[in-house]
DSSP file (Angstrom, degrees, kcal/mol; ACC not computed):
  #  RESIDUE AA STRUCTURE BP1 BP2  ACC     N-H-->O    O-->H-N    N-H-->O    O-->H-N    TCO  KAPPA ALPHA  PHI   PSI    X-CA   Y-CA   Z-CA
    1    1 A M              0   0    0      0, 0.0     0, 0.0     0, 0.0     0, 0.0   0.000 360.0 360.0 360.0 138.0    0.0    0.0    0.0
    2    2 A S        -     0   0    0      1,-0.1     2,-0.1    95,-0.0    92,-0.0  -0.515 360.0-108.5 -80.2 145.3    1.4    3.4   -0.9
    3    3 A P        -     0   0    0      0, 0.0    -1,-0.1     0, 0.0     6,-0.1  -0.389  40.7 -96.8 -69.2 151.9    1.8    6.0    1.8
    4    4 A S    >   -     0   0    0      1,-0.1     3,-1.5     4,-0.1    98,-0.1  -0.370  34.5-114.5 -66.4 150.8   -0.6    8.9    1.9
    5    5 A P  T 3  S+     0   0    0      0, 0.0    -1,-0.1     0, 0.0   101,-0.1   0.805 116.3  49.0 -59.3 -28.0    0.9   12.0    0.2
    6    6 A S  T 3  S+     0   0    0      2,-0.1    -2,-0.0    99,-0.1    96,-0.0   0.612  87.2  98.1 -88.0 -10.5    0.9   13.9    3.5
    7    7 A A  S <  S-     0   0    0     -3,-1.5     3,-0.1     1,-0.0    95,-0.1  -0.679  75.2-132.1 -81.4 117.7    2.7   11.1    5.5
    8    8 A P        -     0   0    0      0, 0.0     2,-0.1     0, 0.0    -4,-0.1  -0.325  28.2 -97.9 -67.2 147.9    6.4   12.0    5.6
    9    9 A L        -     0   0    0      1,-0.1     2,-0.1    86,-0.1    86,-0.0  -0.402  43.2-107.9 -63.8 139.4    8.8    9.2    4.8
   10   10 A K     >  -     0   0    0      1,-0.1     4,-2.2    -2,-0.1     5,-0.2  -0.440  19.1-127.6 -68.2 139.4   10.1    7.5    7.9
   11   11 A R  H  > S+     0   0    0      1,-0.2     4,-2.5     2,-0.2     5,-0.2   0.875 109.6  54.6 -56.1 -39.0   13.8    8.2    8.7
   12   12 A A  H  > S+     0   0    0      1,-0.2     4,-2.3     2,-0.2    -1,-0.2   0.903 107.4  49.8 -64.4 -40.3   14.6    4.5    8.8
   13   13 A A  H  > S+     0   0    0      1,-0.2     4,-2.1     2,-0.2    -1,-0.2   0.911 112.1  47.9 -65.5 -40.0   13.2    3.9    5.3
   14   14 A L  H  X S+     0   0    0     -4,-2.2     4,-2.2     2,-0.2    -2,-0.2   0.903 110.1  52.0 -65.8 -40.4   15.2    6.8    4.0
   15   15 A R  H  X S+     0   0    0     -4,-2.5     4,-1.0     2,-0.2    -2,-0.2   0.908 110.1  49.5 -62.3 -41.9   18.3    5.5    5.7
   16   16 A K  H  X S+     0   0    0     -4,-2.3     4,-0.7     1,-0.2     3,-0.3   0.904 114.1  44.9 -64.9 -40.7   17.8    2.1    4.1
   17   17 A S  H  X S+     0   0    0     -4,-2.1     4,-2.3     1,-0.2     3,-0.3   0.804 100.0  70.4 -74.1 -28.1   17.3    3.6    0.7
   18   18 A A  H  X S+     0   0    0     -4,-2.2     4,-2.6     1,-0.2     5,-0.2   0.888  95.4  52.6 -58.0 -40.1   20.2    5.9    1.0
   19   19 A S  H  X S+     0   0    0     -4,-1.0     4,-2.2    -3,-0.3    -1,-0.2   0.875 108.5  52.7 -65.4 -34.9   22.8    3.0    0.8
   20   20 A I  H  X S+     0   0    0     -4,-0.7     4,-2.1    -3,-0.3    -2,-0.2   0.962 112.9  41.7 -62.1 -52.5   21.1    1.9   -2.4
   21   21 A F  H  X S+     0   0    0     -4,-2.3     4,-0.8     1,-0.2    -2,-0.2   0.846 112.8  54.5 -67.4 -33.9   21.3    5.3   -4.0
   22   22 A A  H >< S+     0   0    0     -4,-2.6     3,-0.6    -5,-0.2     4,-0.2   0.929 110.2  47.1 -63.6 -44.5   24.9    5.8   -2.8
   23   23 A A  H >< S+     0   0    0     -4,-2.2     3,-0.8     1,-0.2    -2,-0.2   0.893 114.6  46.1 -65.4 -38.3   25.9    2.5   -4.3
   24   24 A L  H 3< S+     0   0    0     -4,-2.1    -1,-0.2     1,-0.2    -2,-0.2   0.569  92.9  82.8 -78.3 -10.6   24.2    3.4   -7.6
   25   25 A G  T << S+     0   0    0     -4,-0.8     2,-0.5    -3,-0.6    -1,-0.2   0.542  74.5  82.7 -73.7  -5.7   25.7    6.9   -7.6
   26   26 A D  S <> S-     0   0    0     -3,-0.8     4,-2.5    -4,-0.2     5,-0.2  -0.859  77.3-139.4 -99.8 131.4   29.0    5.7   -9.1
   27   27 A E  H  > S+     0   0    0     -2,-0.5     4,-2.2     1,-0.2     5,-0.1   0.862 102.0  51.2 -58.3 -39.3   29.0    5.3  -12.9
   28   28 A T  H  > S+     0   0    0      2,-0.2     4,-2.3     1,-0.2    -1,-0.2   0.923 112.1  45.7 -65.9 -44.5   31.0    2.0  -12.8
   29   29 A R  H  > S+     0   0    0      2,-0.2     4,-2.2     1,-0.2    -2,-0.2   0.894 111.8  51.7 -67.8 -38.4   28.6    0.4  -10.3
   30   30 A L  H  X S+     0   0    0     -4,-2.5     4,-2.2     1,-0.2    -1,-0.2   0.914 111.0  49.3 -63.0 -41.1   25.6    1.6  -12.2
   31   31 A R  H  X S+     0   0    0     -4,-2.2     4,-2.7    -5,-0.2    -2,-0.2   0.905 108.8  51.8 -63.9 -41.6   27.1    0.0  -15.3
   32   32 A L  H  X S+     0   0    0     -4,-2.3     4,-2.5     2,-0.2    -1,-0.2   0.894 109.8  49.5 -63.5 -38.6   27.8   -3.2  -13.5
   33   33 A V  H  X S+     0   0    0     -4,-2.2     4,-2.4     2,-0.2    -1,-0.2   0.912 111.4  49.6 -64.6 -42.4   24.1   -3.4  -12.3
   34   34 A A  H  X S+     0   0    0     -4,-2.2     4,-2.0     2,-0.2    -2,-0.2   0.910 112.0  47.8 -63.8 -42.1   23.0   -2.7  -15.9
   35   35 A V  H  X S+     0   0    0     -4,-2.7     4,-3.0     1,-0.2    -2,-0.2   0.919 113.0  47.8 -65.3 -42.7   25.3   -5.5  -17.2
   36   36 A L  H  X S+     0   0    0     -4,-2.5     4,-1.5     1,-0.2    48,-0.3   0.858 110.1  53.3 -68.6 -33.4   24.1   -8.0  -14.5
   37   37 A C  H  < S+     0   0    0     -4,-2.4    -1,-0.2    -5,-0.2    -2,-0.2   0.919 119.2  34.6 -63.0 -42.6   20.4   -7.1  -15.3
   38   38 A A  H  < S+     0   0    0     -4,-2.0    -2,-0.2    -5,-0.2    -1,-0.2   0.827 125.9  38.1 -82.0 -33.1   20.9   -7.8  -19.0
   39   39 A G  H  < S-     0   0    0     -4,-3.0     2,-0.2     1,-0.3    -3,-0.2   0.491  90.4-143.6-105.9  -2.0   23.4  -10.7  -18.8
   40   40 A G     <  +     0   0    0     -4,-1.5     2,-0.5    -5,-0.2    -1,-0.3  -0.507  65.2   4.6  79.8-146.2   22.3  -12.7  -15.8
   41   41 A T  S    S+     0   0    0     -2,-0.2     2,-0.3    42,-0.1    42,-0.2  -0.673  77.9 175.5 -82.0 122.7   24.9  -14.4  -13.6
   42   42 A L  E     -A   82   0A   0     40,-2.5    40,-3.4    -2,-0.5     2,-0.1  -0.942  26.6-125.0-135.2 151.8   28.5  -13.4  -14.6
   43   43 A S  E  >  -A   81   0A   0     -2,-0.3     4,-2.2    38,-0.2     5,-0.2  -0.359  35.2-105.8 -83.0 167.5   32.0  -13.9  -13.5
   44   44 A I  H  > S+     0   0    0     36,-0.6     4,-1.8     1,-0.2     5,-0.2   0.907 122.8  54.9 -59.3 -42.1   34.5  -11.1  -12.7
   45   45 A A  H  > S+     0   0    0      1,-0.2     4,-1.1     2,-0.2    -1,-0.2   0.900 109.4  46.3 -62.7 -38.5   36.3  -11.9  -16.0
   46   46 A Q  H  4 S+     0   0    0      1,-0.2    -1,-0.2     2,-0.2    -2,-0.2   0.862 111.5  52.0 -70.2 -33.9   33.0  -11.5  -17.9
   47   47 A L  H  < S+     0   0    0     -4,-2.2    -1,-0.2     1,-0.2    -2,-0.2   0.772 114.6  42.1 -72.4 -24.6   32.3   -8.3  -16.2
   48   48 A T  H >< S+     0   0    0     -4,-1.8     3,-2.0    -5,-0.2     5,-0.2   0.602  84.9 118.2 -96.9 -12.9   35.7   -6.8  -17.0
   49   49 A A  T 3< S+     0   0    0     -4,-1.1     3,-0.1     1,-0.3    -3,-0.0  -0.310  85.0   9.2 -58.4 128.6   35.9   -8.1  -20.6
   50   50 A G  T 3  S+     0   0    0      1,-0.3    -1,-0.3    -2,-0.1     2,-0.3   0.578 111.6 100.0  78.6   9.8   36.1   -5.2  -23.1
   51   51 A T  S <  S-     0   0    0     -3,-2.0    -1,-0.3     2,-0.2    -3,-0.0  -0.763  73.9-131.9-117.5 170.2   36.6   -2.6  -20.4
   52   52 A D  S    S+     0   0    0     -2,-0.3     2,-0.4    -3,-0.1    -3,-0.1   0.137  73.5 112.0-103.1  17.9   39.7   -0.8  -19.0
   53   53 A I        -     0   0    0     -5,-0.2    -2,-0.2     1,-0.1    -3,-0.0  -0.774  68.2-123.8 -94.0 132.6   38.7   -1.5  -15.4
   54   54 A T     >  -     0   0    0     -2,-0.4     4,-2.4     1,-0.1     5,-0.2  -0.276  17.8-117.4 -71.4 159.0   40.8   -4.0  -13.5
   55   55 A R  H  > S+     0   0    0      1,-0.2     4,-2.8     2,-0.2     5,-0.2   0.887 116.7  55.4 -62.8 -37.9   39.4   -7.1  -11.9
   56   56 A Q  H  > S+     0   0    0      2,-0.2     4,-2.2     1,-0.2    -1,-0.2   0.927 108.4  47.6 -60.7 -44.6   40.4   -5.7   -8.5
   57   57 A A  H  > S+     0   0    0      2,-0.2     4,-2.5     1,-0.2     5,-0.2   0.932 112.5  48.7 -64.1 -44.0   38.4   -2.5   -9.1
   58   58 A V  H  X S+     0   0    0     -4,-2.4     4,-3.0     1,-0.2     5,-0.2   0.919 109.3  53.8 -61.0 -42.8   35.4   -4.5  -10.3
   59   59 A T  H  X S+     0   0    0     -4,-2.8     4,-1.7     1,-0.2    -1,-0.2   0.905 109.5  47.1 -56.9 -43.5   35.6   -6.7   -7.2
   60   60 A K  H  X S+     0   0    0     -4,-2.2     4,-1.8     2,-0.2    -1,-0.2   0.911 112.6  49.7 -67.6 -40.7   35.6   -3.6   -4.9
   61   61 A H  H  X S+     0   0    0     -4,-2.5     4,-2.3     1,-0.2    -2,-0.2   0.908 109.3  51.8 -63.1 -41.2   32.6   -2.1   -6.8
   62   62 A L  H  X S+     0   0    0     -4,-3.0     4,-2.7     1,-0.2    -1,-0.2   0.855 106.3  55.0 -65.1 -32.4   30.7   -5.4   -6.5
   63   63 A Q  H  X S+     0   0    0     -4,-1.7     4,-2.7    -5,-0.2    -1,-0.2   0.904 106.7  49.8 -67.3 -39.4   31.4   -5.5   -2.8
   64   64 A V  H  X S+     0   0    0     -4,-1.8     4,-1.4     2,-0.2    -2,-0.2   0.921 112.9  47.0 -62.8 -43.0   29.8   -2.0   -2.4
   65   65 A L  H  <>S+     0   0    0     -4,-2.3     5,-2.5     2,-0.2     6,-0.7   0.893 112.4  50.2 -65.0 -38.4   26.8   -3.2   -4.4
   66   66 A A  H ><5S+     0   0    0     -4,-2.7     3,-1.3     1,-0.2    -2,-0.2   0.914 107.3  53.8 -67.5 -39.9   26.6   -6.4   -2.4
   67   67 A D  H 3<5S+     0   0    0     -4,-2.7    -1,-0.2     1,-0.3    -2,-0.2   0.827 109.2  49.5 -60.6 -31.5   26.8   -4.4    0.9
   68   68 A A  T 3<5S-     0   0    0     -4,-1.4    -1,-0.3    -5,-0.2    -2,-0.2   0.530 118.3-116.3 -82.8  -7.6   23.8   -2.3   -0.4
   69   69 A G  T < 5S+     0   0    0     -3,-1.3    19,-0.5    -4,-0.4    -3,-0.2   0.619  84.1 115.8  84.4  12.8   21.9   -5.6   -1.2
   70   70 A L  S   <S+     0   0    0     -5,-2.5    15,-3.4    -6,-0.2     2,-0.3   0.771  78.1  20.1 -87.8 -27.3   21.8   -5.0   -5.0
   71   71 A V  E     -B   84   0A   0     -6,-0.7     2,-0.3    13,-0.3    13,-0.2  -0.912  63.0-164.3-134.6 163.0   24.0   -7.9   -6.0
   72   72 A R  E     -B   83   0A   0     11,-2.4    11,-2.5    -2,-0.3     2,-0.4  -0.985  17.9-125.7-144.4 154.7   25.0  -11.2   -4.5
   73   73 A D  E     -B   82   0A   0     -2,-0.3     2,-0.5     9,-0.2     9,-0.2  -0.795  13.7-158.6-104.0 148.6   27.7  -13.7   -5.3
   74   74 A V  E     -B   81   0A   0      7,-3.3     7,-3.2    -2,-0.4     2,-0.6  -0.991  13.7-140.2-124.2 125.1   27.2  -17.4   -6.0
   75   75 A K  E     +B   80   0A   0     -2,-0.5     2,-0.5     5,-0.2     5,-0.2  -0.799  21.3 177.8 -91.2 120.2   30.1  -19.8   -5.6
   76   76 A I  E >   -B   79   0A   0      3,-3.0     3,-2.1    -2,-0.6     2,-0.3  -0.949  66.2 -50.6-120.3 107.5   30.2  -22.5   -8.2
   77   77 A G  T 3  S-     0   0    0     -2,-0.5     0, 0.0     1,-0.3     0, 0.0  -0.504 121.0 -23.9  64.1-127.0   33.3  -24.7   -7.7
   78   78 A R  T 3  S+     0   0    0     -2,-0.3     2,-0.4    -3,-0.1    -1,-0.3   0.451 122.1  91.1 -94.1  -1.1   36.2  -22.3   -7.4
   79   79 A E  E <   - B   0  76A   0     -3,-2.1    -3,-3.0   -36,-0.0     2,-0.6  -0.764  64.0-145.9-102.1 138.5   34.5  -19.5   -9.3
   80   80 A R  E     - B   0  75A   0     -2,-0.4   -36,-0.6    -5,-0.2     2,-0.4  -0.899  18.1-167.1-100.5 124.7   32.4  -16.7   -7.9
   81   81 A L  E     -AB  43  74A   0     -7,-3.2    -7,-3.3    -2,-0.6     2,-0.4  -0.863   8.7-141.6-110.5 147.6   29.6  -15.5  -10.1
   82   82 A W  E     +AB  42  73A   0    -40,-3.4   -40,-2.5    -2,-0.4     2,-0.3  -0.868  18.3 178.8-113.8 141.4   27.6  -12.4   -9.5
   83   83 A E  E     - B   0  72A   0    -11,-2.5   -11,-2.4    -2,-0.4     2,-0.2  -0.977  30.3-107.7-139.8 154.4   24.0  -11.7  -10.0
   84   84 A F  E     - B   0  71A   0    -48,-0.3   -13,-0.3    -2,-0.3   -14,-0.1  -0.529  20.7-153.8 -75.8 140.4   21.5   -8.9   -9.6
   85   85 A D    >>  -     0   0    0    -15,-3.4     3,-0.7    -2,-0.2     4,-0.6  -0.938   5.6-167.1-115.8 104.2   19.1   -8.9   -6.7
   86   86 A P  H 3>  +     0   0    0      0, 0.0     4,-2.1     0, 0.0     5,-0.2   0.636  70.0  82.8 -71.5 -13.7   16.0   -6.8   -7.7
   87   87 A A  H 3> S+     0   0    0      1,-0.2     4,-1.8     2,-0.2     5,-0.1   0.923  92.8  45.2 -59.7 -46.4   14.5   -6.6   -4.2
   88   88 A K  H <> S+     0   0    0     -3,-0.7     4,-2.2   -19,-0.5    -1,-0.2   0.873 110.8  53.4 -68.4 -35.7   16.6   -3.7   -3.0
   89   89 A L  H  X S+     0   0    0     -4,-0.6     4,-2.3     1,-0.2    -1,-0.2   0.893 107.3  52.4 -65.6 -37.2   16.1   -1.8   -6.2
   90   90 A E  H  X S+     0   0    0     -4,-2.1     4,-2.3     2,-0.2    -1,-0.2   0.882 106.6  53.5 -63.5 -39.1   12.4   -2.2   -5.8
   91   91 A E  H  X S+     0   0    0     -4,-1.8     4,-1.8     1,-0.2    -2,-0.2   0.913 109.6  47.8 -61.9 -42.2   12.8   -0.8   -2.3
   92   92 A G  H  X S+     0   0    0     -4,-2.2     4,-2.3     1,-0.2    -2,-0.2   0.893 109.2  53.6 -65.0 -38.1   14.6    2.3   -3.7
   93   93 A R  H  X S+     0   0    0     -4,-2.3     4,-2.5     1,-0.2    -2,-0.2   0.899 106.8  52.0 -62.4 -40.8   11.9    2.7   -6.3
   94   94 A R  H  X S+     0   0    0     -4,-2.3     4,-2.2     2,-0.2    -1,-0.2   0.887 108.4  51.3 -61.0 -39.3    9.2    2.7   -3.6
   95   95 A S  H  X S+     0   0    0     -4,-1.8     4,-2.1     2,-0.2    -2,-0.2   0.916 110.8  47.7 -65.2 -43.4   11.1    5.4   -1.7
   96   96 A L  H  X S+     0   0    0     -4,-2.3     4,-2.7     1,-0.2    -2,-0.2   0.902 110.5  52.3 -62.6 -40.6   11.3    7.6   -4.9
   97   97 A E  H  X S+     0   0    0     -4,-2.5     4,-2.3     2,-0.2    -2,-0.2   0.904 109.2  49.0 -63.7 -40.6    7.6    7.0   -5.5
   98   98 A A  H  X S+     0   0    0     -4,-2.2     4,-2.2     2,-0.2    -1,-0.2   0.907 111.7  49.1 -65.0 -40.9    6.7    8.2   -2.0
   99   99 A I  H  X S+     0   0    0     -4,-2.1     4,-2.6     2,-0.2    -2,-0.2   0.918 110.3  51.6 -63.6 -43.3    8.9   11.3   -2.4
  100  100 A A  H  X S+     0   0    0     -4,-2.7     4,-2.7     1,-0.2    -2,-0.2   0.890 108.9  51.0 -60.9 -39.4    7.2   12.0   -5.7
  101  101 A Q  H  X S+     0   0    0     -4,-2.3     4,-2.3     2,-0.2    -1,-0.2   0.902 110.6  48.5 -64.2 -40.7    3.8   11.7   -4.1
  102  102 A Q  H  X S+     0   0    0     -4,-2.2     4,-2.6     2,-0.2    -2,-0.2   0.921 111.7  49.8 -63.8 -43.4    4.9   14.1   -1.4
  103  103 A W  H  X S+     0   0    0     -4,-2.6     4,-2.5     2,-0.2    -2,-0.2   0.927 110.5  49.4 -62.3 -46.6    6.2   16.5   -4.0
  104  104 A D  H  X S+     0   0    0     -4,-2.7     4,-2.1     1,-0.2    -1,-0.2   0.923 111.2  50.4 -58.8 -43.2    2.9   16.4   -6.0
  105  105 A H  H  X S+     0   0    0     -4,-2.3     4,-2.4     1,-0.2    -2,-0.2   0.912 110.3  48.9 -63.0 -43.2    0.9   17.0   -2.9
  106  106 A A  H  X S+     0   0    0     -4,-2.6     4,-2.1     1,-0.2    -1,-0.2   0.893 111.5  49.7 -62.8 -39.9    3.1   20.0   -1.9
  107  107 A L  H  X S+     0   0    0     -4,-2.5     4,-2.4     2,-0.2    -1,-0.2   0.856 108.8  52.3 -66.6 -35.9    2.7   21.4   -5.4
  108  108 A M  H  X S+     0   0    0     -4,-2.1     4,-2.5     2,-0.2     5,-0.2   0.916 109.1  49.8 -66.3 -43.3   -1.0   21.0   -5.3
  109  109 A K  H  X S+     0   0    0     -4,-2.4     4,-2.1     1,-0.2    -2,-0.2   0.915 111.7  49.5 -61.1 -40.9   -1.2   22.9   -2.0
  110  110 A L  H  X S+     0   0    0     -4,-2.1     4,-2.5     2,-0.2     5,-0.2   0.919 110.0  50.0 -63.3 -45.0    0.8   25.7   -3.5
  111  111 A K  H  X S+     0   0    0     -4,-2.4     4,-2.6     1,-0.2     5,-0.2   0.905 111.2  48.7 -61.7 -42.5   -1.4   25.8   -6.6
  112  112 A L  H  X S+     0   0    0     -4,-2.5     4,-1.8     1,-0.2    -1,-0.2   0.869 112.5  49.2 -66.8 -36.5   -4.5   26.0   -4.4
  113  113 A A  H  < S+     0   0    0     -4,-2.1    -2,-0.2    -5,-0.2    -1,-0.2   0.892 113.7  45.0 -68.3 -38.2   -3.0   28.7   -2.3
  114  114 A V  H  < S+     0   0    0     -4,-2.5    -2,-0.2     1,-0.2    -1,-0.2   0.916 122.3  36.4 -73.2 -43.4   -1.9   30.8   -5.3
  115  115 A E  H  <        0   0    0     -4,-2.6    -2,-0.2    -5,-0.2    -1,-0.2   0.741 360.0 360.0 -77.5 -23.4   -5.2   30.4   -7.1
  116  116 A G     <        0   0    0     -4,-1.8    -1,-0.2    -5,-0.2    -2,-0.1   0.434 360.0 360.0 -64.5 360.0   -7.3   30.5   -3.9
């Protein structure tokens, strides 16, 4: 259920979403998420193929994304494969939607006050 337009977002919900947006705020991490969304479960070698980013750098970026809950690794034999986890992105989308509703409500109040 969506929050009412006048109900402020809870601080805890904003704090949880902040780590998602912070992780996605880096161009390399955003690209990694996009590649994992399109390509499924991939290895570090696959994620670095055709780029000038080192495997170490990609590993560090993936760890930031994992800490934010956006990706997870799956160990198959000796290889670690990475996959996108859509649940956290959905949480971020809901936060943005609630903020948009609050903004729309505030604009409507302003419009009524100006026209009133």
